[in-house]
C-alpha positions, 0 to 999 in steps of 0.5 A: 500500500503506498505511503499517503504521507509521501504522496505528492501534492498537486500544484492545483491543491497548493493553489487552492490551499493558499487561496483558501487561507487568504479567503478565511483570513480576509473573510472574502466570501459573500452571503446570498439569501434565498427565501423559503415560501409558505405557498398556502399563505403566500408569505416568506417563512425565512431565508436560506443563507448561501455562501459564494467565494470570490467571483474570480476565484476557483473557490467561487463555487460553494461545493469547491470551497467547502470541499477544499476547506475539508481537505485542508482541515479548516471546514469547521473554522470556515463554517463558523465564520460563515455563520457569524457573517450570515447572521450579521448580514441577516440583521443588517437587512432586517429580513423577516422570519427564520434564517436557515444555516447550512452546517456539516456534521463536523461543525455540529460535533465540534459544538458538543460541550460548548453550549454555553459559549454558543449561547453567549455568541448568539446573544452578542449577535442579538439573534433569538435562537428560535429564529435560527434553523440549523440545516444539517447538510449531506455533503459529509458522512456522519461517522458518529451519529450518537454524538451528533444527536447529543450535540443537536439536543444541546442546541435544541435546549437553547431554542435552536430549530433543526432541519434535515437537508436534501432528503433522498440525496447524498448520505441522507436516510430515513433512519437519520430522520428518525434519529434526529427528529428534525423540525423541517425536512427538505426534499432534494430537488431531484424529486421536485423538478418535473414532479408534475410529469412523474407519478413516481415522484408524486408518490414519494412526496406523498409518503414523505408528507405522511411521515412528516404528519406523524412526526410533527415536522414541516416539509420543504420542497427544494429546487422549484422552477416550474409552475406546473410543479408548483400546482402539483406540490400545492395539491399534494399539500406541501406547505413550503417551497424554495426555488427559482420560480419563487425567487433566486438567491441574491445578496440583497433579497426582498423582504416581501415576495414580488407582486406577481408571485403573491398573485400566483400563490393567492390565486392558486385555483386560477393558476391551475386553470391556466396551466392546461390552456388548449392550444396555448404555448406555455413552455420553451419546448413548444417554441423550439425547432430542430435546425442546423447546428455545427461543431467547433471543428467547422472552420470559419470559411465554411460558416461564412458560406453557410450564412451567405448562401441562406438569407433565412439562416439567422443563427447556428448553435455550436455543440460539443461532442456530447451534444451540449451547446457551447456557443452560438454563431450569429449571422450579423456578427459573423458576416460583419467580422468576416468582412474586416480587413485581413480577418479571413486571410488569418482565420479562414481555416481556424475553428468557427469558435473565434466567431461565436458568442460563448454565452448563448441564451439558453432555456430548458424545455420546461421553462415557462413562457412567463420566465422566458419573457422576463429573461428577454425583457432587458436583452440586446435588441439583436436577440429579437432576431437571433433567438435562443437555444432550448436544451433538455438535460443539458443537451441540445433540443432545438432553437427558437426565435424571440419573435415567436416567443413574443407572439406566444406571450401575446396569445397567452394573454388573449387565452387568459382573458377567456379563462380568468376574470381580469378583475378578480383573477378568479377562474372564469366560465371555461375553468368553472365548467371544466371543474364541474364536468370533471367532478360529475364525471368522477361521480364524487359528491360535492356542494355547489353555491351560485352567489350574487350581490343584491342591490348591486346596480343602484350602488354601482350607479350611485357610487361609480364603477370604480367603487363597483369594481372594488366591491366585486374584488372585496366579494371575491376575497370574502369567498376565497378566504372562506374556501379551503384552498385544498378542497374547495373551488371559487370561480367568477362567472361575471359581473356580480355573479360567483360560484363556489364548489365545496368538498369540505365537510363543514361546507355549511359553516363556510357558507355562513362565514361568507354571509357574515364576512360580506355583511360586516365588510360591505358597510365600509363602501358607504358614507356614514349617513347611508350606514346609519340609514341602512341604505340610500335613495335614488331615482328609479326608472319612473324618475321617482325616489326609491330607497335602496337597502345596503347590498347583501349577498345571496346564494342558491345551493345544490347538493350534488350526491354523485352517481349521475345526478346531473349530466353536465355542468349546464344541467347543474347550472340550470338547477341552481336558478330556482334555489337562487331565486328563493334566496333572493326573495327572502329579506334580512342580511346575506343568506343562502337557500339549500335545495335538498331535493334530488334523486333518492337513490345516491351512490355516495353520501354528501359531505357532512354539514357542520 
């Protein structure tokens, strides 16, 4: 067996050791933060602190940085520095929620017996331990699990929170979950990326959620990048997500979510209805076409001839031996440079790589249309012609034109106008019908309520359409807040008409909640005088004074028992007319009338009323 002590050290390792020593002494690393988002409440739970080495250093990548520190026996020293710097920066930015700190087992074992000293260090940083989540990373094996558990228990006694990172990857195991009993479990991105298309991944996440429910910990999905995956994770019941779709890591993160992300999360049902628009382009794969490509072995002369002979050829992706894009040749740039004095004389037989742009615009096949449009918003105008490259698993999949992308964005906006109400962003008539038809086809029991606002027109005429729009949006919020995001559905038929589909067992209690919330909130739209009088006077069609009471909210309710009670959503819609008429004919505050008639033979029981 060779003598490891006498094994020569490579120059690269010597260089990394020197740069690591300088980095640690100067603390020349940056801290970036990426939010962890509560997808049901559309809020930020906390931030994961991520370390980056100097941009011009081979230690820029955190994987290389921490691996080098481990090889040099300086991992614990580096991680302690990172923790201090991350906490100070977290406080300087006044970020909300908890901070998730990645630590290896090495550092946690080193904390054994130093509980009081650690408590003092964090007290000096003025950071409550309850806001600090120790995230056990899986980049290093755990050789002493009993000592690790004891160390974590000591930190927990101080109030720290514990998370298990990358479940399903590296050295992580279900046994470690059982031993550590973390407060958070983070599912590795491998099981999240593309979950909307992978039933096996969905089953894996279901199993994790069931275990989490039994052990009392919170599940976090890492690596979320696609809208379709978000919809599936929400439906499965994953409470917290992290990934580029919601926010990228940055050194100066926002304290709140971007407005479009808040809208996306709060209007989950509407977002789900838009993911399957018939005929609409929603992903990069649909915009790509297989076209001409070249390798770096092609010389400059050949490339110039290709562009000269084909006026419709705007760009050529350059691929390596593994079919991965390494650059792009742009027609305008190639022809311009080839016309420069002496260029072709010198480079005629050289590789075309001297002419290519080594940083092409790349999109994965699953990149959403919205993400693509945001990316090109600030690009150079020439890319409007030259376009982009689409990849799958890093390999060339096809090429696309930016003009086609812009047209697809415009088309999607037209589709969205049909499928979602532009005022409330709730699902419109098409997704409402799809929701009802789907439930009827499955034969599942549910409750449906058709709502509208009583005395809305006089209010709209007296207070103006702006006030009318605000009342419509208020009404949509009342319905959404009363619904269970996982079991119920809220749609906006149009005007002041709305529809609720309830699968919740306490559906009747939720309907009553709508009535009470509407009556309590609608008064703010009126002047003090009209509130005191309980209404206001306007001229009717005969030009005679007419008293109008404050608006109320009424609904007709039908109990759908399954088993073929209704042939279609149209038949069900017709059945709602009479109970709605009865509800509107009654006086008093907001109310609903339940039509309990229907076929006596039922296949399944209705959800029980509270």
